[in-house]
Backbone atoms as SQL, in Angstrom:
CREATE TABLE atoms (id INTEGER PRIMARY KEY, chain TEXT, resi INTEGER, resn TEXT, atom TEXT, x REAL, y REAL, z REAL);
INSERT INTO atoms VALUES
  (1, 'A', 1, 'MET', 'N', -16.170, 0.199, 4.269),
  (2, 'A', 1, 'MET', 'CA', -15.182, -0.847, 5.154),
  (3, 'A', 1, 'MET', 'C', -14.312, -1.494, 4.493),
  (4, 'A', 2, 'LEU', 'N', -14.773, -2.027, 3.269),
  (5, 'A', 2, 'LEU', 'CA', -13.916, -2.668, 2.428),
  (6, 'A', 2, 'LEU', 'C', -12.619, -1.763, 2.041),
  (7, 'A', 3, 'SER', 'N', -12.836, -0.585, 1.708),
  (8, 'A', 3, 'SER', 'CA', -11.856, 0.340, 1.070),
  (9, 'A', 3, 'SER', 'C', -10.860, 0.333, 2.227),
  (10, 'A', 4, 'ILE', 'N', -11.277, 0.494, 3.658),
  (11, 'A', 4, 'ILE', 'CA', -10.230, 0.725, 4.390),
  (12, 'A', 4, 'ILE', 'C', -9.389, -0.290, 4.564),
  (13, 'A', 5, 'HIS', 'N', -9.650, -1.629, 4.486),
  (14, 'A', 5, 'HIS', 'CA', -8.803, -2.706, 4.532),
  (15, 'A', 5, 'HIS', 'C', -7.992, -2.485, 3.220),
  (16, 'A', 6, 'ARG', 'N', -8.377, -2.072, 2.301),
  (17, 'A', 6, 'ARG', 'CA', -7.591, -2.066, 1.022),
  (18, 'A', 6, 'ARG', 'C', -6.544, -0.825, 0.982),
  (19, 'A', 7, 'ILE', 'N', -6.905, 0.303, 1.699),
  (20, 'A', 7, 'ILE', 'CA', -5.925, 1.211, 2.265),
  (21, 'A', 7, 'ILE', 'C', -4.894, 0.839, 3.111),
  (22, 'A', 8, 'ILE', 'N', -5.251, 0.051, 3.932),
  (23, 'A', 8, 'ILE', 'CA', -4.279, -0.614, 4.859),
  (24, 'A', 8, 'ILE', 'C', -3.302, -1.342, 4.153),
  (25, 'A', 9, 'GLU', 'N', -3.828, -2.334, 3.466),
  (26, 'A', 9, 'GLU', 'CA', -2.906, -3.151, 2.579),
  (27, 'A', 9, 'GLU', 'C', -1.860, -2.614, 1.796),
  (28, 'A', 10, 'MET', 'N', -2.667, -1.448, 0.888),
  (29, 'A', 10, 'MET', 'CA', -1.698, -0.750, 0.040),
  (30, 'A', 10, 'MET', 'C', -0.379, 0.086, 0.866),
  (31, 'A', 11, 'ALA', 'N', -1.024, 0.724, 2.049),
  (32, 'A', 11, 'ALA', 'CA', 0.070, 1.248, 2.930),
  (33, 'A', 11, 'ALA', 'C', 1.136, 0.259, 3.385),
  (34, 'A', 12, 'TRP', 'N', 0.582, -0.888, 3.751),
  (35, 'A', 12, 'TRP', 'CA', 1.673, -1.880, 4.456),
  (36, 'A', 12, 'TRP', 'C', 2.612, -2.322, 3.452),
  (37, 'A', 13, 'GLU', 'N', 2.480, -2.385, 2.223),
  (38, 'A', 13, 'GLU', 'CA', 3.123, -2.875, 1.273),
  (39, 'A', 13, 'GLU', 'C', 4.567, -1.985, 1.070),
  (40, 'A', 14, 'ASP', 'N', 5.471, -2.536, 0.954),
  (41, 'A', 14, 'ASP', 'CA', 6.579, -1.747, 0.411),
  (42, 'A', 14, 'ASP', 'C', 6.615, -0.993, -0.511),
  (43, 'A', 15, 'ARG', 'N', 6.319, -1.668, -1.604),
  (44, 'A', 15, 'ARG', 'CA', 6.338, -0.959, -2.855),
  (45, 'A', 15, 'ARG', 'C', 5.429, -0.013, -3.458),
  (46, 'A', 16, 'THR', 'N', 4.192, -0.083, -2.820),
  (47, 'A', 16, 'THR', 'CA', 3.158, 0.942, -2.906),
  (48, 'A', 16, 'THR', 'C', 3.406, 2.423, -2.578),
  (49, 'A', 17, 'PRO', 'N', 3.327, 3.253, -3.500),
  (50, 'A', 17, 'PRO', 'CA', 3.753, 4.719, -2.991),
  (51, 'A', 17, 'PRO', 'C', 2.493, 5.441, -2.453),
  (52, 'A', 18, 'PHE', 'N', 2.722, 6.207, -1.321),
  (53, 'A', 18, 'PHE', 'CA', 1.490, 7.063, -1.147),
  (54, 'A', 18, 'PHE', 'C', 0.733, 7.673, -2.099),
  (55, 'A', 19, 'ALA', 'N', 1.417, 8.138, -3.223),
  (56, 'A', 19, 'ALA', 'CA', 0.938, 8.823, -4.378),
  (57, 'A', 19, 'ALA', 'C', 0.035, 7.715, -5.047),
  (58, 'A', 20, 'ALA', 'N', 0.030, 6.490, -5.032),
  (59, 'A', 20, 'ALA', 'CA', -0.836, 5.342, -5.565),
  (60, 'A', 20, 'ALA', 'C', -2.064, 5.675, -4.610),
  (61, 'A', 21, 'ILE', 'N', -2.125, 5.630, -3.302),
  (62, 'A', 21, 'ILE', 'CA', -3.161, 5.522, -2.566),
  (63, 'A', 21, 'ILE', 'C', -3.904, 6.742, -3.048),
  (64, 'A', 22, 'LYS', 'N', -3.196, 7.954, -3.006),
  (65, 'A', 22, 'LYS', 'CA', -3.881, 9.330, -3.225),
  (66, 'A', 22, 'LYS', 'C', -4.656, 9.030, -4.583),
  (67, 'A', 23, 'VAL', 'N', -4.316, 8.472, -5.683),
  (68, 'A', 23, 'VAL', 'CA', -4.635, 8.604, -7.071),
  (69, 'A', 23, 'VAL', 'C', -5.831, 7.787, -6.882),
  (70, 'A', 24, 'GLN', 'N', -5.864, 6.589, -6.086),
  (71, 'A', 24, 'GLN', 'CA', -7.076, 5.527, -6.217),
  (72, 'A', 24, 'GLN', 'C', -8.104, 6.019, -5.327),
  (73, 'A', 25, 'PHE', 'N', -7.627, 6.546, -4.041),
  (74, 'A', 25, 'PHE', 'CA', -8.754, 7.019, -2.750),
  (75, 'A', 25, 'PHE', 'C', -8.795, 8.630, -2.680),
  (76, 'A', 26, 'GLY', 'N', -7.999, 9.451, -2.951),
  (77, 'A', 26, 'GLY', 'CA', -7.974, 10.541, -2.855),
  (78, 'A', 26, 'GLY', 'C', -7.624, 10.913, -1.583),
  (79, 'A', 27, 'LEU', 'N', -6.526, 10.128, -0.917),
  (80, 'A', 27, 'LEU', 'CA', -6.210, 10.342, 0.713),
  (81, 'A', 27, 'LEU', 'C', -4.755, 11.038, 0.678),
  (82, 'A', 28, 'SER', 'N', -4.537, 11.819, 1.359),
  (83, 'A', 28, 'SER', 'CA', -2.833, 12.250, 1.658),
  (84, 'A', 28, 'SER', 'C', -2.351, 11.386, 2.290),
  (85, 'A', 29, 'GLU', 'N', -0.991, 11.582, 2.420),
  (86, 'A', 29, 'GLU', 'CA', -0.241, 10.623, 3.272),
  (87, 'A', 29, 'GLU', 'C', -0.526, 10.830, 4.826),
  (88, 'A', 30, 'ALA', 'N', -0.827, 12.116, 5.070),
  (89, 'A', 30, 'ALA', 'CA', -1.431, 12.289, 6.513),
  (90, 'A', 30, 'ALA', 'C', -2.573, 11.607, 6.916),
  (91, 'A', 31, 'GLU', 'N', -3.637, 11.589, 5.833),
  (92, 'A', 31, 'GLU', 'CA', -4.994, 11.038, 6.062),
  (93, 'A', 31, 'GLU', 'C', -4.546, 9.296, 6.115),
  (94, 'A', 32, 'VAL', 'N', -3.708, 9.091, 5.601),
  (95, 'A', 32, 'VAL', 'CA', -3.535, 7.272, 5.520),
  (96, 'A', 32, 'VAL', 'C', -2.826, 6.910, 6.751),
  (97, 'A', 33, 'ILE', 'N', -1.918, 7.780, 7.237),
  (98, 'A', 33, 'ILE', 'CA', -1.474, 7.577, 8.718),
  (99, 'A', 33, 'ILE', 'C', -2.433, 7.695, 9.835),
  (100, 'A', 34, 'LYS', 'N', -3.323, 8.524, 9.445),
  (101, 'A', 34, 'LYS', 'CA', -4.493, 8.642, 10.726),
  (102, 'A', 34, 'LYS', 'C', -5.379, 7.209, 10.685),
  (103, 'A', 35, 'ILE', 'N', -5.558, 6.792, 9.313),
  (104, 'A', 35, 'ILE', 'CA', -6.327, 5.694, 9.225),
  (105, 'A', 35, 'ILE', 'C', -5.456, 4.629, 9.816),
  (106, 'A', 36, 'MET', 'N', -4.237, 4.236, 9.496),
  (107, 'A', 36, 'MET', 'CA', -3.448, 3.418, 10.015),
  (108, 'A', 36, 'MET', 'C', -3.376, 3.184, 11.620),
  (109, 'A', 37, 'ARG', 'N', -3.461, 4.574, 12.088),
  (110, 'A', 37, 'ARG', 'CA', -3.096, 4.889, 13.569),
  (111, 'A', 37, 'ARG', 'C', -4.591, 4.240, 14.357),
  (112, 'A', 38, 'GLN', 'N', -5.638, 4.468, 13.558),
  (113, 'A', 38, 'GLN', 'CA', -6.864, 4.339, 14.134),
  (114, 'A', 38, 'GLN', 'C', -7.349, 2.566, 14.064),
  (115, 'A', 39, 'ASN', 'N', -6.840, 2.168, 13.036),
  (116, 'A', 39, 'ASN', 'CA', -7.103, 0.656, 12.893),
  (117, 'A', 39, 'ASN', 'C', -6.156, -0.479, 13.096),
  (118, 'A', 40, 'LEU', 'N', -4.890, -0.002, 13.346),
  (119, 'A', 40, 'LEU', 'CA', -3.753, -0.869, 13.974),
  (120, 'A', 40, 'LEU', 'C', -3.708, -1.035, 15.066),
  (121, 'A', 41, 'ASN', 'N', -3.164, -2.153, 15.886),
  (122, 'A', 41, 'ASN', 'CA', -2.772, -2.076, 17.222),
  (123, 'A', 41, 'ASN', 'C', -1.517, -1.192, 17.447),
  (124, 'A', 42, 'PRO', 'N', -1.389, -0.427, 18.564),
  (125, 'A', 42, 'PRO', 'CA', -0.388, 0.689, 18.665),
  (126, 'A', 42, 'PRO', 'C', 0.895, -0.057, 18.304),
  (127, 'A', 43, 'LYS', 'N', 1.107, -1.415, 18.690),
  (128, 'A', 43, 'LYS', 'CA', 2.540, -1.558, 18.444),
  (129, 'A', 43, 'LYS', 'C', 2.812, -1.903, 16.949),
  (130, 'A', 44, 'SER', 'N', 1.624, -2.365, 16.355),
  (131, 'A', 44, 'SER', 'CA', 1.769, -2.486, 14.795),
  (132, 'A', 44, 'SER', 'C', 2.030, -1.348, 14.106),
  (133, 'A', 45, 'PHE', 'N', 1.229, -0.218, 14.766),
  (134, 'A', 45, 'PHE', 'CA', 1.276, 0.968, 14.015),
  (135, 'A', 45, 'PHE', 'C', 2.781, 1.544, 14.097),
  (136, 'A', 46, 'ARG', 'N', 3.335, 1.435, 15.531),
  (137, 'A', 46, 'ARG', 'CA', 4.671, 1.941, 15.491),
  (138, 'A', 46, 'ARG', 'C', 5.835, 1.187, 14.750),
  (139, 'A', 47, 'ASN', 'N', 5.430, 0.018, 14.631),
  (140, 'A', 47, 'ASN', 'CA', 6.170, -0.905, 13.747),
  (141, 'A', 47, 'ASN', 'C', 6.268, -0.461, 12.304),
  (142, 'A', 48, 'TRP', 'N', 5.125, -0.173, 11.819),
  (143, 'A', 48, 'TRP', 'CA', 4.623, 0.388, 10.463),
  (144, 'A', 48, 'TRP', 'C', 5.568, 1.417, 10.343),
  (145, 'A', 49, 'ARG', 'N', 5.050, 2.460, 10.970),
  (146, 'A', 49, 'ARG', 'CA', 5.897, 4.059, 11.001),
  (147, 'A', 49, 'ARG', 'C', 7.303, 4.031, 10.906),
  (148, 'A', 50, 'GLN', 'N', 7.910, 3.024, 11.616),
  (149, 'A', 50, 'GLN', 'CA', 9.276, 2.902, 11.803),
  (150, 'A', 50, 'GLN', 'C', 9.817, 2.535, 10.371),
  (151, 'A', 51, 'ARG', 'N', 8.984, 1.622, 9.964),
  (152, 'A', 51, 'ARG', 'CA', 9.595, 0.818, 8.757),
  (153, 'A', 51, 'ARG', 'C', 9.466, 1.739, 7.553),
  (154, 'A', 52, 'VAL', 'N', 8.391, 2.596, 7.447),
  (155, 'A', 52, 'VAL', 'CA', 7.968, 3.460, 6.488),
  (156, 'A', 52, 'VAL', 'C', 8.736, 4.648, 6.519),
  (157, 'A', 53, 'ASN', 'N', 8.982, 5.208, 7.626),
  (158, 'A', 53, 'ASN', 'CA', 9.635, 6.494, 7.873),
  (159, 'A', 53, 'ASN', 'C', 10.940, 6.560, 7.045),
  (160, 'A', 54, 'GLY', 'N', 10.805, 7.518, 5.986),
  (161, 'A', 54, 'GLY', 'CA', 11.988, 7.677, 5.466),
  (162, 'A', 54, 'GLY', 'C', 12.616, 6.842, 4.225),
  (163, 'A', 55, 'ARG', 'N', 11.409, 5.692, 4.081),
  (164, 'A', 55, 'ARG', 'CA', 11.457, 4.849, 2.966),
  (165, 'A', 55, 'ARG', 'C', 11.659, 5.330, 1.662),
  (166, 'A', 56, 'LYS', 'N', 12.520, 5.223, 0.671),
  (167, 'A', 56, 'LYS', 'CA', 12.568, 5.751, -0.609),
  (168, 'A', 56, 'LYS', 'C', 11.584, 5.143, -1.412),
  (169, 'A', 57, 'THR', 'N', 11.091, 3.916, -1.361),
  (170, 'A', 57, 'THR', 'CA', 9.938, 3.271, -2.422),
  (171, 'A', 57, 'THR', 'C', 8.858, 3.744, -2.135),
  (172, 'A', 58, 'LYS', 'N', 8.546, 4.418, -0.899),
  (173, 'A', 58, 'LYS', 'CA', 7.078, 5.099, -0.689),
  (174, 'A', 58, 'LYS', 'C', 6.977, 6.475, -1.180),
  (175, 'A', 59, 'SER', 'N', 7.927, 7.279, -1.833),
  (176, 'A', 59, 'SER', 'CA', 7.749, 8.419, -2.826),
  (177, 'A', 59, 'SER', 'C', 7.732, 8.089, -3.958),
  (178, 'A', 60, 'THR', 'N', 7.220, 8.851, -4.902),
  (179, 'A', 60, 'THR', 'CA', 7.134, 8.364, -6.384),
  (180, 'A', 60, 'THR', 'C', 8.371, 8.814, -7.184),
  (181, 'A', 61, 'SER', 'N', 9.171, 9.818, -6.510),
  (182, 'A', 61, 'SER', 'CA', 10.292, 10.161, -7.242),
  (183, 'A', 61, 'SER', 'C', 11.246, 8.950, -7.691),
  (184, 'A', 62, 'THR', 'N', 11.172, 7.907, -6.757),
  (185, 'A', 62, 'THR', 'CA', 12.104, 6.842, -7.004),
  (186, 'A', 62, 'THR', 'C', 11.143, 5.711, -7.652),
  (187, 'A', 63, 'GLN', 'N', 10.071, 5.877, -7.884),
  (188, 'A', 63, 'GLN', 'CA', 9.328, 4.746, -8.356),
  (189, 'A', 63, 'GLN', 'C', 9.515, 4.533, -9.856),
  (190, 'A', 64, 'LEU', 'N', 9.703, 3.379, -10.448),
  (191, 'A', 64, 'LEU', 'CA', 9.808, 3.254, -11.724),
  (192, 'A', 64, 'LEU', 'C', 8.487, 2.716, -12.686),
  (193, 'A', 65, 'THR', 'N', 7.634, 2.410, -11.776),
  (194, 'A', 65, 'THR', 'CA', 6.466, 1.818, -12.216),
  (195, 'A', 65, 'THR', 'C', 5.207, 2.856, -12.165),
  (196, 'A', 66, 'GLY', 'N', 5.495, 3.922, -11.514),
  (197, 'A', 66, 'GLY', 'CA', 4.498, 5.120, -11.576),
  (198, 'A', 66, 'GLY', 'C', 3.353, 4.766, -10.387),
  (199, 'A', 67, 'TYR', 'N', 2.052, 5.030, -10.687),
  (200, 'A', 67, 'TYR', 'CA', 1.259, 4.875, -9.715),
  (201, 'A', 67, 'TYR', 'C', 0.554, 3.657, -9.816),
  (202, 'A', 68, 'ARG', 'N', 0.698, 2.733, -10.631),
  (203, 'A', 68, 'ARG', 'CA', 0.152, 1.351, -11.035),
  (204, 'A', 68, 'ARG', 'C', 0.369, 0.315, -9.801),
  (205, 'A', 69, 'HIS', 'N', -0.732, -0.112, -9.194),
  (206, 'A', 69, 'HIS', 'CA', -0.499, -1.134, -8.250),
  (207, 'A', 69, 'HIS', 'C', -0.864, -2.541, -8.897),
  (208, 'A', 70, 'ARG', 'N', -0.217, -3.544, -8.335),
  (209, 'A', 70, 'ARG', 'CA', -0.135, -4.680, -8.966),
  (210, 'A', 70, 'ARG', 'C', -0.576, -5.650, -7.988),
  (211, 'A', 71, 'CYS', 'N', -1.593, -6.898, -8.240),
  (212, 'A', 71, 'CYS', 'CA', -1.776, -7.641, -7.346),
  (213, 'A', 71, 'CYS', 'C', -0.741, -8.670, -7.601),
  (214, 'A', 72, 'PRO', 'N', -0.554, -9.412, -6.154),
  (215, 'A', 72, 'PRO', 'CA', 0.232, -10.441, -6.094),
  (216, 'A', 72, 'PRO', 'C', 0.196, -11.472, -7.326),
  (217, 'A', 73, 'THR', 'N', -0.979, -11.895, -7.566),
  (218, 'A', 73, 'THR', 'CA', -1.245, -12.871, -8.701),
  (219, 'A', 73, 'THR', 'C', -1.247, -12.338, -9.880),
  (220, 'A', 74, 'GLN', 'N', -1.298, -11.198, -10.037),
  (221, 'A', 74, 'GLN', 'CA', -1.200, -10.706, -11.562),
  (222, 'A', 74, 'GLN', 'C', -0.006, -11.109, -12.474),
  (223, 'A', 75, 'GLY', 'N', -0.351, -11.330, -13.641),
  (224, 'A', 75, 'GLY', 'CA', 0.727, -11.780, -14.565),
  (225, 'A', 75, 'GLY', 'C', 1.685, -13.225, -14.333),
  (226, 'A', 76, 'LYS', 'N', 1.005, -13.790, -13.388),
  (227, 'A', 76, 'LYS', 'CA', 1.724, -15.151, -13.157),
  (228, 'A', 76, 'LYS', 'C', 0.753, -16.255, -13.835),
  (229, 'A', 77, 'ARG', 'N', 1.449, -17.218, -14.373),
  (230, 'A', 77, 'ARG', 'CA', 0.743, -17.970, -15.351),
  (231, 'A', 77, 'ARG', 'C', -0.027, -19.315, -14.322),
  (232, 'A', 78, 'ARG', 'N', -1.072, -19.456, -14.766),
  (233, 'A', 78, 'ARG', 'CA', -1.830, -20.505, -14.089),
  (234, 'A', 78, 'ARG', 'C', -1.744, -21.560, -14.959),
  (235, 'A', 79, 'PRO', 'N', -1.824, -23.059, -14.268),
  (236, 'A', 79, 'PRO', 'CA', -2.022, -24.153, -15.289),
  (237, 'A', 79, 'PRO', 'C', -3.539, -24.245, -15.902),
  (238, 'A', 80, 'LYS', 'N', -3.229, -24.883, -16.986),
  (239, 'A', 80, 'LYS', 'CA', -4.610, -24.910, -17.908),
  (240, 'A', 80, 'LYS', 'C', -5.369, -25.997, -17.143),
  (241, 'A', 81, 'PRO', 'N', -6.667, -25.824, -17.198),
  (242, 'A', 81, 'PRO', 'CA', -7.562, -26.697, -16.561),
  (243, 'A', 81, 'PRO', 'C', -7.348, -28.264, -17.653),
  (244, 'A', 82, 'ARG', 'N', -7.562, -29.550, -16.654),
  (245, 'A', 82, 'ARG', 'CA', -7.469, -30.689, -17.515),
  (246, 'A', 82, 'ARG', 'C', -8.940, -30.947, -18.208),
  (247, 'A', 83, 'LYS', 'N', -8.730, -31.364, -19.261),
  (248, 'A', 83, 'LYS', 'CA', -9.777, -31.816, -19.919),
  (249, 'A', 83, 'LYS', 'C', -10.518, -33.088, -19.597);
């Protein structure tokens, strides 16, 4: 169940290519679309498909970063705890 939520999160992000989902979870683009269709509201699914359809950043040929997915908080500086 937790992995389905992670797959949906990665598919919803604009910068995460389908190839990254395939590497991490072993799912093809068609399988990801099927998961999205089953777990999103119909309107949300249509909005997602419209946004993703033809988007260059979802294919690996235009990705400069490769298959690596980054967490939004990764690499950000955190304040040091006060003593």
